[in-house]
MOPAC internal coordinates of N, CA, C and O (Angstrom, degrees):
PM7 1SCF
backbone

  N    0.0000 0     0.00 0     0.00 0    0    0    0
  C    1.4472 1     0.00 0     0.00 0    1    0    0
  C    1.5266 1   108.73 1     0.00 0    2    1    0
  O    1.2310 1   120.25 1   -46.73 1    3    2    1
  N    1.3221 1   117.12 1   133.27 1    3    2    1
  C    1.4578 1   122.50 1   179.49 1    5    3    2
  C    1.5209 1   108.99 1  -100.28 1    6    5    3
  O    1.2310 1   120.70 1   -50.95 1    7    6    5
  N    1.3142 1   116.26 1   129.05 1    7    6    5
  C    1.4631 1   121.28 1   177.50 1    9    7    6
  C    1.5178 1   108.44 1   -96.67 1   10    9    7
  O    1.2310 1   119.35 1   -57.95 1   11   10    9
  N    1.3385 1   118.84 1   122.05 1   11   10    9
  C    1.4654 1   119.95 1  -179.73 1   13   11   10
  C    1.5225 1   111.24 1   -65.40 1   14   13   11
  O    1.2310 1   121.07 1   -35.65 1   15   14   13
  N    1.3251 1   115.57 1   144.35 1   15   14   13
  C    1.4597 1   122.75 1   176.88 1   17   15   14
  C    1.5199 1   108.61 1  -124.21 1   18   17   15
  O    1.2310 1   120.26 1   -20.80 1   19   18   17
  N    1.3398 1   117.12 1   159.20 1   19   18   17
  C    1.4622 1   118.90 1   174.74 1   21   19   18
  C    1.5275 1   109.89 1   -60.89 1   22   21   19
  O    1.2310 1   120.50 1   -34.56 1   23   22   21
  N    1.3333 1   116.65 1   145.44 1   23   22   21
  C    1.4603 1   120.95 1   178.61 1   25   23   22
  C    1.5186 1   108.83 1   -67.07 1   26   25   23
  O    1.2310 1   120.80 1   -62.16 1   27   26   25
  N    1.3160 1   116.07 1   117.84 1   27   26   25
  C    1.4560 1   120.28 1  -177.54 1   29   27   26
  C    1.5124 1   108.26 1  -166.54 1   30   29   27
  O    1.2310 1   120.49 1   -30.28 1   31   30   29
  N    1.3196 1   116.67 1   149.72 1   31   30   29
  C    1.4548 1   119.11 1   175.41 1   33   31   30
  C    1.5203 1   111.19 1   -80.17 1   34   33   31
  O    1.2310 1   120.16 1   158.40 1   35   34   33
  N    1.3025 1   117.29 1   -21.60 1   35   34   33
  C    1.4600 1   121.99 1  -179.95 1   37   35   34
  C    1.5154 1   108.25 1  -118.85 1   38   37   35
  O    1.2310 1   120.01 1   -54.40 1   39   38   37
  N    1.3405 1   117.58 1   125.60 1   39   38   37
  C    1.4648 1   118.50 1   178.80 1   41   39   38
  C    1.5309 1   110.81 1   -55.58 1   42   41   39
  O    1.2310 1   120.33 1   -35.80 1   43   42   41
  N    1.3154 1   116.98 1   144.20 1   43   42   41
  C    1.4659 1   119.98 1  -175.78 1   45   43   42
  C    1.5297 1   113.57 1   -81.92 1   46   45   43
  O    1.2310 1   120.69 1  -132.73 1   47   46   45
  N    1.3106 1   116.28 1    47.27 1   47   46   45
  C    1.4539 1   120.18 1  -179.44 1   49   47   46
  C    1.5250 1   108.91 1  -115.43 1   50   49   47
  O    1.2310 1   119.16 1   -60.68 1   51   50   49
  N    1.3266 1   119.21 1   119.32 1   51   50   49
  C    1.4666 1   120.86 1  -177.81 1   53   51   50
  C    1.5253 1   113.28 1   -55.03 1   54   53   51
  O    1.2310 1   119.49 1   140.83 1   55   54   53
  N    1.3348 1   118.58 1   -39.17 1   55   54   53
  C    1.4666 1   119.80 1  -177.96 1   57   55   54
  C    1.5264 1   110.54 1   -66.31 1   58   57   55
  O    1.2310 1   120.19 1   142.46 1   59   58   57
  N    1.3262 1   117.24 1   -37.54 1   59   58   57
  C    1.4668 1   121.09 1   177.88 1   61   59   58
  C    1.5271 1   109.87 1   -65.49 1   62   61   59
  O    1.2310 1   120.81 1   135.23 1   63   62   61
  N    1.3279 1   116.05 1   -44.77 1   63   62   61
  C    1.4583 1   120.23 1   179.85 1   65   63   62
  C    1.5226 1   111.03 1   -63.55 1   66   65   63
  O    1.2310 1   120.27 1   139.96 1   67   66   65
  N    1.3239 1   117.09 1   -40.04 1   67   66   65
  C    1.4572 1   121.39 1   177.85 1   69   67   66
  C    1.5242 1   110.00 1   -61.44 1   70   69   67
  O    1.2310 1   120.43 1   138.92 1   71   70   69
  N    1.3117 1   116.78 1   -41.08 1   71   70   69
  C    1.4580 1   121.11 1   178.90 1   73   71   70
  C    1.5358 1   110.31 1   -61.83 1   74   73   71
  O    1.2310 1   120.06 1   137.60 1   75   74   73
  N    1.3304 1   117.49 1   -42.40 1   75   74   73
  C    1.4607 1   120.99 1   178.72 1   77   75   74
  C    1.5231 1   111.38 1   -60.52 1   78   77   75
  O    1.2310 1   120.51 1   139.16 1   79   78   77
  N    1.3271 1   116.64 1   -40.84 1   79   78   77
  C    1.4717 1   121.24 1   178.81 1   81   79   78
  C    1.5258 1   109.76 1   -66.55 1   82   81   79
  O    1.2310 1   120.39 1   134.06 1   83   82   81
  N    1.3293 1   116.85 1   -45.94 1   83   82   81
  C    1.4631 1   120.87 1  -178.70 1   85   83   82
  C    1.5283 1   112.10 1   -62.98 1   86   85   83
  O    1.2310 1   119.94 1   144.74 1   87   86   85
  N    1.3364 1   117.72 1   -35.26 1   87   86   85
  C    1.4627 1   121.90 1   178.91 1   89   87   86
  C    1.5264 1   111.85 1   -78.00 1   90   89   87
  O    1.2310 1   120.42 1   168.48 1   91   90   89
  N    1.3313 1   116.80 1   -11.52 1   91   90   89
  C    1.4616 1   120.07 1  -178.34 1   93   91   90
  C    1.5179 1   113.14 1    83.80 1   94   93   91
  O    1.2310 1   120.11 1  -170.98 1   95   94   93
  N    1.3307 1   117.40 1     9.02 1   95   94   93
  C    1.4615 1   121.92 1   178.93 1   97   95   94
  C    1.5203 1   111.45 1   -71.11 1   98   97   95
  O    1.2310 1   120.60 1   144.79 1   99   98   97
  N    1.3304 1   116.46 1   -35.21 1   99   98   97
  C    1.4632 1   122.33 1  -179.24 1  101   99   98
  C    1.5223 1   109.44 1  -133.55 1  102  101   99
  O    1.2310 1   121.34 1   -29.19 1  103  102  101
  N    1.3099 1   115.05 1   150.81 1  103  102  101
  C    1.4597 1   120.19 1   174.72 1  105  103  102
  C    1.5167 1   109.50 1   -82.03 1  106  105  103
  O    1.2310 1   120.95 1   -35.64 1  107  106  105
  N    1.3247 1   115.80 1   144.36 1  107  106  105
  C    1.4691 1   119.65 1   176.67 1  109  107  106
  C    1.5164 1   111.37 1   -63.18 1  110  109  107
  O    1.2310 1   119.78 1   162.57 1  111  110  109
  N    1.3217 1   118.02 1   -17.43 1  111  110  109
  C    1.4565 1   121.46 1  -178.93 1  113  111  110
  C    1.5291 1   112.64 1   -87.02 1  114  113  111
  O    1.2310 1   119.72 1  -178.63 1  115  114  113
  N    1.3224 1   118.15 1     1.37 1  115  114  113
  C    1.4643 1   121.74 1  -179.82 1  117  115  114
  C    1.5249 1   112.77 1   -97.14 1  118  117  115
  O    1.2310 1   120.23 1  -168.38 1  119  118  117
  N    1.3237 1   117.17 1    11.62 1  119  118  117
  C    1.4540 1   120.60 1  -179.69 1  121  119  118
  C    1.5109 1   110.15 1  -118.28 1  122  121  119
  O    1.2310 1   121.07 1   -41.00 1  123  122  121
  N    1.3042 1   115.56 1   139.00 1  123  122  121
  C    1.4551 1   121.83 1   171.34 1  125  123  122
  C    1.5143 1   105.85 1  -136.49 1  126  125  123
  O    1.2310 1   120.85 1   -48.40 1  127  126  125
  N    1.3066 1   115.99 1   131.60 1  127  126  125
  C    1.4513 1   120.81 1   179.08 1  129  127  126
  C    1.5189 1   108.26 1  -112.91 1  130  129  127
  O    1.2310 1   120.66 1   -58.25 1  131  130  129
  N    1.3101 1   116.34 1   121.75 1  131  130  129
  C    1.4556 1   122.50 1   178.44 1  133  131  130
  C    1.5166 1   106.69 1  -114.53 1  134  133  131
  O    1.2310 1   121.10 1   -68.71 1  135  134  133
  N    1.3018 1   115.49 1   111.29 1  135  134  133
  C    1.4578 1   119.62 1  -174.86 1  137  135  134
  C    1.5181 1   108.86 1  -117.69 1  138  137  135
  O    1.2310 1   121.42 1   -67.25 1  139  138  137
  N    1.3030 1   114.88 1   112.75 1  139  138  137
  C    1.4576 1   121.23 1   176.58 1  141  139  138
  C    1.5210 1   106.80 1  -171.00 1  142  141  139
  O    1.2310 1   121.00 1   -27.71 1  143  142  141
  N    1.2693 1   115.69 1   152.29 1  143  142  141
  C    1.4564 1   120.35 1   178.16 1  145  143  142
  C    1.5195 1   108.87 1  -131.86 1  146  145  143
  O    1.2310 1   121.01 1   -53.08 1  147  146  145
  N    1.3028 1   115.67 1   126.92 1  147  146  145
  C    1.4594 1   121.19 1   175.89 1  149  147  146
  C    1.5231 1   106.54 1  -123.57 1  150  149  147
  O    1.2310 1   120.86 1   -51.00 1  151  150  149
  N    1.3034 1   115.95 1   129.00 1  151  150  149
  C    1.4601 1   119.93 1   179.03 1  153  151  150
  C    1.5200 1   109.13 1  -121.98 1  154  153  151
  O    1.2310 1   121.15 1   -38.37 1  155  154  153
  N    1.3216 1   115.41 1   141.63 1  155  154  153
  C    1.4526 1   120.89 1  -179.98 1  157  155  154
  C    1.5228 1   109.86 1  -122.50 1  158  157  155
  O    1.2310 1   121.53 1   -30.32 1  159  158  157
  N    1.2973 1   114.67 1   149.68 1  159  158  157
  C    1.4635 1   119.78 1   168.58 1  161  159  158
  C    1.5213 1   107.33 1   -73.34 1  162  161  159
  O    1.2310 1   120.08 1   -16.74 1  163  162  161
  N    1.3174 1   117.45 1   163.26 1  163  162  161
  C    1.4540 1   121.28 1  -179.67 1  165  163  162
  C    1.5381 1   109.98 1   -56.31 1  166  165  163
  O    1.2310 1   120.85 1   -54.32 1  167  166  165
  N    1.3378 1   115.97 1   125.68 1  167  166  165
  C    1.4593 1   122.07 1   177.66 1  169  167  166
  C    1.5284 1   114.48 1    85.23 1  170  169  167
  O    1.2310 1   120.02 1   168.38 1  171  170  169
  N    1.3407 1   117.57 1   -11.62 1  171  170  169
  C    1.4662 1   120.15 1  -176.49 1  173  171  170
  C    1.5293 1   112.04 1   -66.66 1  174  173  171
  O    1.2310 1   119.81 1   138.42 1  175  174  173
  N    1.3186 1   117.97 1   -41.58 1  175  174  173
  C    1.4630 1   120.23 1   179.53 1  177  175  174
  C    1.5258 1   110.35 1   -62.89 1  178  177  175
  O    1.2310 1   120.36 1   136.94 1  179  178  177
  N    1.3089 1   116.92 1   -43.06 1  179  178  177
  C    1.4652 1   120.27 1   179.53 1  181  179  178
  C    1.5308 1   110.85 1   -59.61 1  182  181  179
  O    1.2310 1   120.67 1   139.35 1  183  182  181
  N    1.3253 1   116.33 1   -40.65 1  183  182  181
  C    1.4732 1   120.08 1   177.85 1  185  183  182
  C    1.5250 1   110.59 1   -64.11 1  186  185  183
  O    1.2310 1   120.48 1   136.62 1  187  186  185
  N    1.3248 1   116.68 1   -43.38 1  187  186  185
  C    1.4555 1   120.08 1   179.36 1  189  187  186
  C    1.5276 1   111.33 1   -65.26 1  190  189  187
  O    1.2310 1   120.18 1   142.19 1  191  190  189
  N    1.3202 1   117.27 1   -37.81 1  191  190  189
  C    1.4625 1   120.37 1   177.53 1  193  191  190
  C    1.5304 1   110.31 1   -64.72 1  194  193  191
  O    1.2310 1   120.49 1   139.84 1  195  194  193
  N    1.3125 1   116.67 1   -40.16 1  195  194  193
  C    1.4729 1   120.82 1   178.83 1  197  195  194
  C    1.5289 1   111.53 1   -63.99 1  198  197  195
  O    1.2310 1   120.43 1   150.83 1  199  198  197
  N    1.3300 1   116.78 1   -29.17 1  199  198  197
  C    1.4785 1   121.32 1   179.30 1  201  199  198
  C    1.5305 1   112.06 1   -89.86 1  202  201  199
  O    1.2310 1   120.28 1  -175.17 1  203  202  201
  N    1.3341 1   117.07 1     4.83 1  203  202  201
  C    1.4715 1   122.38 1  -177.47 1  205  203  202
  C    1.5245 1   112.86 1    59.53 1  206  205  203
  O    1.2310 1   120.62 1  -145.79 1  207  206  205
  N    1.3344 1   116.42 1    34.21 1  207  206  205
  C    1.4580 1   121.13 1   176.21 1  209  207  206
  C    1.5230 1   110.30 1   -69.97 1  210  209  207
  O    1.2310 1   120.68 1   146.65 1  211  210  209
  N    1.3147 1   116.30 1   -33.35 1  211  210  209
  C    1.4529 1   122.90 1  -179.99 1  213  211  210
  C    1.5161 1   109.52 1  -109.26 1  214  213  211
  O    1.2310 1   120.45 1   -29.82 1  215  214  213
  N    1.3178 1   116.75 1   150.18 1  215  214  213
  C    1.4655 1   122.63 1   177.79 1  217  215  214
  C    1.5264 1   108.40 1  -120.75 1  218  217  215
  O    1.2310 1   119.71 1   -98.48 1  219  218  217
  N    1.3235 1   118.16 1    81.52 1  219  218  217
  C    1.4684 1   119.20 1  -178.74 1  221  219  218
  C    1.5209 1   110.12 1   -64.95 1  222  221  219
  O    1.2310 1   120.64 1   -37.08 1  223  222  221
  N    1.3143 1   116.37 1   142.92 1  223  222  221
  C    1.4586 1   121.09 1  -179.47 1  225  223  222
  C    1.5210 1   109.37 1  -146.01 1  226  225  223
  O    1.2310 1   121.11 1   -35.97 1  227  226  225
  N    1.3154 1   115.48 1   144.03 1  227  226  225
  C    1.4558 1   120.77 1   175.19 1  229  227  226
  C    1.5269 1   106.37 1  -105.47 1  230  229  227
  O    1.2310 1   120.47 1   -59.34 1  231  230  229
  N    1.3188 1   116.70 1   120.66 1  231  230  229
  C    1.4622 1   121.17 1  -178.93 1  233  231  230
  C    1.5213 1   109.66 1  -129.69 1  234  233  231
  O    1.2310 1   121.06 1   -21.02 1  235  234  233
  N    1.3174 1   115.57 1   158.98 1  235  234  233
  C    1.4602 1   120.44 1  -179.14 1  237  235  234
  C    1.5265 1   110.75 1   -77.14 1  238  237  235
  O    1.2310 1   121.15 1   -17.81 1  239  238  237
  N    1.3180 1   115.40 1   162.19 1  239  238  237
  C    1.4629 1   119.39 1   177.39 1  241  239  238
  C    1.5230 1   110.56 1   -65.17 1  242  241  239
  O    1.2310 1   119.86 1   154.56 1  243  242  241
  N    1.3430 1   117.88 1   -25.44 1  243  242  241
  C    1.4646 1   120.33 1   177.57 1  245  243  242
  C    1.5273 1   111.21 1   -62.66 1  246  245  243
  O    1.2310 1   120.33 1   142.99 1  247  246  245
  N    1.3206 1   116.97 1   -37.01 1  247  246  245
  C    1.4668 1   120.30 1   178.04 1  249  247  246
  C    1.5235 1   109.61 1   -69.51 1  250  249  247
  O    1.2310 1   120.42 1   136.63 1  251  250  249
  N    1.3149 1   116.81 1   -43.37 1  251  250  249
  C    1.4606 1   121.44 1  -178.56 1  253  251  250
  C    1.5318 1   111.06 1   -65.23 1  254  253  251
  O    1.2310 1   120.05 1   138.23 1  255  254  253
  N    1.3277 1   117.51 1   -41.77 1  255  254  253
  C    1.4629 1   121.31 1  -174.80 1  257  255  254
  C    1.5284 1   113.69 1   -92.64 1  258  257  255
  O    1.2310 1   119.97 1  -175.73 1  259  258  257
  N    1.3156 1   117.67 1     4.27 1  259  258  257
  C    1.4628 1   121.51 1  -179.57 1  261  259  258
  C    1.5347 1   110.09 1   -55.38 1  262  261  259
  O    1.2310 1   120.90 1   -46.79 1  263  262  261
  N    1.3220 1   115.88 1   133.21 1  263  262  261
  C    1.4555 1   120.31 1   177.25 1  265  263  262
  C    1.5212 1   107.43 1   -76.53 1  266  265  263
  O    1.2310 1   120.87 1   -58.21 1  267  266  265
  N    1.2928 1   115.94 1   121.79 1  267  266  265
  C    1.4644 1   121.83 1  -176.34 1  269  267  266
  C    1.5200 1   109.14 1  -102.17 1  270  269  267
  O    1.2310 1   121.14 1   -65.40 1  271  270  269
  N    1.3220 1   115.42 1   114.60 1  271  270  269
  C    1.4536 1   120.29 1  -177.26 1  273  271  270
  C    1.5203 1   110.86 1  -110.09 1  274  273  271
  O    1.2310 1   121.36 1   -20.90 1  275  274  273
  N    1.3017 1   115.00 1   159.10 1  275  274  273
  C    1.4694 1   120.96 1   178.10 1  277  275  274
  C    1.5206 1   109.77 1   -61.86 1  278  277  275
  O    1.2310 1   121.40 1   -33.02 1  279  278  277
  N    1.3037 1   114.92 1   146.98 1  279  278  277
  C    1.4620 1   121.50 1   174.21 1  281  279  278
  C    1.5260 1   106.22 1  -109.41 1  282  281  279
  O    1.2310 1   120.56 1   -90.46 1  283  282  281
  N    1.3311 1   116.53 1    89.54 1  283  282  281
  C    1.4597 1   120.19 1  -175.03 1  285  283  282
  C    1.5138 1   109.51 1    67.74 1  286  285  283
  O    1.2310 1   120.89 1    54.27 1  287  286  285
  N    1.3307 1   115.91 1  -125.73 1  287  286  285
  C    1.4643 1   119.97 1  -179.81 1  289  287  286
  C    1.5295 1   112.01 1   -87.55 1  290  289  287
  O    1.2310 1   120.53 1   174.07 1  291  290  289
  N    1.3453 1   116.60 1    -5.93 1  291  290  289
  C    1.4711 1   120.23 1   179.96 1  293  291  290
  C    1.5149 1   110.98 1   -79.84 1  294  293  291
  O    1.2310 1   120.94 1   -30.82 1  295  294  293
  N    1.3200 1   115.81 1   149.18 1  295  294  293
  C    1.4630 1   120.07 1   175.77 1  297  295  294
  C    1.5356 1   108.72 1   -69.22 1  298  297  295
  O    1.2310 1   119.92 1   -17.03 1  299  298  297
  N    1.3315 1   117.76 1   162.97 1  299  298  297
  C    1.4657 1   119.94 1   179.51 1  301  299  298
  C    1.5260 1   111.77 1   -58.99 1  302  301  299
  O    1.2310 1   120.75 1   -32.37 1  303  302  301
  N    1.3179 1   116.18 1   147.63 1  303  302  301
  C    1.4571 1   121.55 1   178.03 1  305  303  302
  C    1.5260 1   108.20 1   -69.21 1  306  305  303
  O    1.2310 1   119.43 1   -52.53 1  307  306  305
  N    1.3334 1   118.69 1   127.47 1  307  306  305
  C    1.4662 1   121.28 1  -177.01 1  309  307  306
  C    1.5394 1   113.57 1   -67.73 1  310  309  307
  O    1.2310 1   121.13 1   -25.28 1  311  310  309
  N    1.3105 1   115.44 1   154.72 1  311  310  309
  C    1.4625 1   122.59 1   179.10 1  313  311  310
  C    1.5220 1   111.95 1   -52.74 1  314  313  311
  O    1.2310 1   119.96 1   134.99 1  315  314  313
  N    1.3297 1   117.69 1   -45.01 1  315  314  313
  C    1.4641 1   120.42 1  -174.17 1  317  315  314
  C    1.5222 1   111.59 1   -60.35 1  318  317  315
  O    1.2310 1   120.05 1   149.27 1  319  318  317
  N    1.3532 1   117.51 1   -30.73 1  319  318  317
  C    1.4629 1   118.77 1  -179.60 1  321  319  318
  C    1.5221 1   110.73 1   -69.59 1  322  321  319
  O    1.2310 1   119.81 1   142.57 1  323  322  321
  N    1.3331 1   117.97 1   -37.43 1  323  322  321
  C    1.4715 1   120.53 1   176.15 1  325  323  322
  C    1.5185 1   110.91 1   -63.63 1  326  325  323
  O    1.2310 1   120.55 1   137.71 1  327  326  325
  N    1.3247 1   116.55 1   -42.29 1  327  326  325
  C    1.4683 1   120.51 1  -179.77 1  329  327  326
  C    1.5306 1   109.98 1   -63.21 1  330  329  327
  O    1.2310 1   120.52 1   135.60 1  331  330  329
  N    1.3231 1   116.60 1   -44.40 1  331  330  329
  C    1.4717 1   120.08 1   179.56 1  333  331  330
  C    1.5310 1   110.78 1   -65.65 1  334  333  331
  O    1.2310 1   120.07 1   139.80 1  335  334  333
  N    1.3333 1   117.48 1   -40.20 1  335  334  333
  C    1.4612 1   120.46 1   177.83 1  337  335  334
  C    1.5264 1   111.00 1   -61.30 1  338  337  335
  O    1.2310 1   120.42 1   137.67 1  339  338  337
  N    1.3379 1   116.81 1   -42.33 1  339  338  337
  C    1.4656 1   120.77 1   179.10 1  341  339  338
  C    1.5284 1   111.80 1   -64.94 1  342  341  339
  O    1.2310 1   120.57 1   146.98 1  343  342  341
  N    1.3232 1   116.51 1   -33.02 1  343  342  341
  C    1.4680 1   120.42 1   178.47 1  345  343  342
  C    1.5260 1   110.12 1   -68.14 1  346  345  343
  O    1.2310 1   120.41 1   150.49 1  347  346  345
  N    1.3302 1   116.82 1   -29.51 1  347  346  345
  C    1.4627 1   121.35 1   175.90 1  349  347  346
  C    1.5181 1   113.46 1    72.65 1  350  349  347
  O    1.2310 1   121.28 1     8.76 1  351  350  349
  N    1.3123 1   115.16 1  -171.24 1  351  350  349
  C    1.4556 1   121.85 1   178.66 1  353  351  350
  C    1.5114 1   112.61 1    55.73 1  354  353  351
  O    1.2310 1   120.66 1    41.56 1  355  354  353
  N    1.3308 1   116.33 1  -138.44 1  355  354  353
  C    1.4599 1   121.47 1  -179.70 1  357  355  354
  C    1.5186 1   112.45 1   -60.45 1  358  357  355
  O    1.2310 1   120.54 1   149.32 1  359  358  357
  N    1.3312 1   116.57 1   -30.68 1  359  358  357
  C    1.4686 1   119.64 1  -179.62 1  361  359  358
  C    1.5251 1   110.58 1   -64.89 1  362  361  359
  O    1.2310 1   120.62 1   135.37 1  363  362  361
  N    1.3198 1   116.43 1   -44.63 1  363  362  361
  C    1.4593 1   120.17 1   177.52 1  365  363  362
  C    1.5195 1   111.61 1   -61.40 1  366  365  363
  O    1.2310 1   120.82 1   140.76 1  367  366  365
  N    1.3272 1   116.04 1   -39.24 1  367  366  365
  C    1.4635 1   120.38 1   177.91 1  369  367  366
  C    1.5324 1   110.93 1   -64.83 1  370  369  367
  O    1.2310 1   120.22 1   140.97 1  371  370  369
  N    1.3294 1   117.18 1   -39.03 1  371  370  369
  C    1.4685 1   120.77 1   177.49 1  373  371  370
  C    1.5258 1   111.03 1   -60.21 1  374  373  371
  O    1.2310 1   120.67 1   136.56 1  375  374  373
  N    1.3193 1   116.33 1   -43.44 1  375  374  373
  C    1.4630 1   119.22 1  -179.17 1  377  375  374
  C    1.5232 1   110.11 1   -63.84 1  378  377  375
  O    1.2310 1   120.30 1   141.91 1  379  378  377
  N    1.3273 1   117.03 1   -38.09 1  379  378  377
  C    1.4693 1   120.40 1   177.40 1  381  379  378
  C    1.5238 1   110.54 1   -64.66 1  382  381  379
  O    1.2310 1   120.58 1   137.88 1  383  382  381
  N    1.3306 1   116.49 1   -42.12 1  383  382  381
  C    1.4743 1   120.39 1  -179.28 1  385  383  382
  C    1.5234 1   111.79 1   -62.02 1  386  385  383
  O    1.2310 1   120.50 1   139.58 1  387  386  385
  N    1.3320 1   116.66 1   -40.42 1  387  386  385
  C    1.4547 1   120.24 1  -176.28 1  389  387  386
  C    1.5131 1   113.68 1   -84.09 1  390  389  387
  O    1.2310 1   120.02 1   153.66 1  391  390  389
  N    1.3446 1   117.57 1   -26.34 1  391  390  389
  C    1.4588 1   118.77 1  -172.70 1  393  391  390
  C    1.5215 1   113.26 1  -121.91 1  394  393  391
  O    1.2310 1   118.80 1  -170.80 1  395  394  393
  N    1.2855 1   119.89 1     9.20 1  395  394  393
  C    1.4787 1   121.31 1  -178.10 1  397  395  394
  C    1.5008 1   111.67 1   -69.17 1  398  397  395
  O    1.2310 1   120.10 1   180.00 1  399  398  397

């Protein structure tokens, strides 16, 4: 019996990923873990999308895996601000308002 797994080049197991880093197969900077769960009732996501509650964006893996370093005494700029800046227009302005 085959158990389906999420589509990924690296199995989603922290111990496996740690082993890859320790062996030098992968850099520790090539991993990002996004942990959150959002559940919708039937049709709820579609309603939220129609109200522009969500801002879907297609970005390259370079943006996702970018190493984010401190800017002086400030904490690193979060991923979402880069995505909003790339989207431009009002989205870029929103990122400035929240993270300036």
